[in-house]
Steps between C-alpha positions, in 0.01 A plus 500: 500500500135449579322281251206739468716807438459637146814484288620711208716296263698712255621293204785650300742400224858620537714658232769236560261206452365653179850570367608140565204364304557742211870417480412131503264564209778651293452873554813713521612658826389850401160384379447298820591806706262726308209256507539410867512869594121491470514312834699773672215571739573169673856626555383841619226367730705234680663750742149593616383150586563558871309828504214338306493219758483756782221693327306178447550394863342826617190393308498143632645350181806280449725577203684238298702590187549196276725466195311379196693173473382411852141612449345167403608332823431806714146552371417130514591500869252784564194304391213568737672795665396863479762631260510773239739461204644820350699437180764764446566444127309370201637356175446220248800493268814598692355527850298240688293698749178403321525159669466634857132604499415176322679301771312698762169413335606135482561505875174680570672817623383856453701730277579870504471667163339426167350177375783262412413501130605866482854414611553356154286741300670817620840370385375444144468857380339416165225286653440721801470801271242316290298414810513859624386630162211251508398660829489836323813638664729746317792269423700570183443237233798276441675285245716201587829410333729201544862513389439742215166366376150625570258274685251786518576824317470819706244767409614801298651777710599855411712520818703184448498190716631388837665157510548292815527135607166326543555288812745708702422801712441797274823667609718192456677479167389845385778694335528873428410431135177311577291780347523442124348673199467219246398134497838374386664655805233336718577162345871557551436564868291184518798304370717658768245416770472142379876458481555652844201375699334233281179699516242640262470875461190708561479787250261776605430842352708751692281713726610839625465623855649470846559173683263421787513226760180410687549296818250322724521317831188405694617602846140501623214263412310795346781604265386583146614684190473817708813380682710475184801729481571629147823692447697634210840327495742768388826333398598781261475261205218384276504145633702296744751262347615168640825663612304773681289240679798290607668807647212543746452152643674188631875457509558748217289759679701445818821551302359824357431621853854413603662688214267800519331451162159398641225737384132440569248647255275773636145408601224759449133428576295501180205661679707811576512612137263272306204396719309382194775253412517389864126424494539309173784291645288408803212400270733280295638335814145443625421329168811280542386407851147426384577343163824311567484444873796711610494540877712550812817623327581604144641776285434634153704710259350774286595773254307823557478777244461869577131493400430223760500220242604186688664190351523182707835334427490201736399373843704302752364264767834505685622861515846570634413541868840627619538734202511873564163565335308239699661610827399856418143382434479325838631812673280749317172307488518288814754691711682172559842355430512196274522239777199638688304543178561138400404372845184712508401382152550136600288553812227662290500208256480246781198683637319504164 
């Protein structure tokens, strides 16, 4: 390898490493499996490492995937070299990806993606929602409960409330009964969340509408909110549960493919039927880029009503790259497979 050749370092945490830590901390086997499933993209992306390396080589870039537990030594050894660090997963409570961009900064290396402070903020749904509301974005107000007691009471709601863990991905730990109609039921769910995951519960007014995923990857240096792909995610249910999510990704997703039960939700461009909502989503994402510093790669989840009312539910600095929706975005917007899209985005960032 030539010393002056740019290098893309992909730092990832494995499901197995996360499970081992959770089991050592006293979590049960099922809880460790559910929590670590958030890292399934590291499982799903690993088979593509060779094709990513080939796509990078075509652009004059070396590719080096590094497991998170080896990242400190690997990044320290790159001091003074032209390297770009792409962190595959975030996390502050159960996952440790937040450390990777900080280690890159410590070693004076460039990073791909958001400012490292956002790797922690996006995984705290109560705080990130408060920040987004302070920016004037349409995020539902929220209460916060811990083990059956209110820390912050939720606002009144004529449509009931939606209850989910605060520091896990929004689809992890959500059960079919997570939409409740009274505060006592919300507190009961918070006790269940605390008992199962040791987490607080975010309690938001339930908002109607269809689920939308907005994806972004800066494949070119000029990429902007105009390059966001916003699609309705039609799973034939009101919201995706933890079990639904696990059936799509990682080892459980592979098993579903093997036994014929794998079913991807449909993806329908928002602009095809609701161009006003599509424009609103792009404006919100532009505000997130300008106000929070999102860049390079991210996703955001929305609920969109029939009258084009848009609700921002959350943003992610580490979207599931090998997931069906992000692959579809790369193909539809950039006309590229995932490996080529990642390599092109890394090349664009190195040129910036």
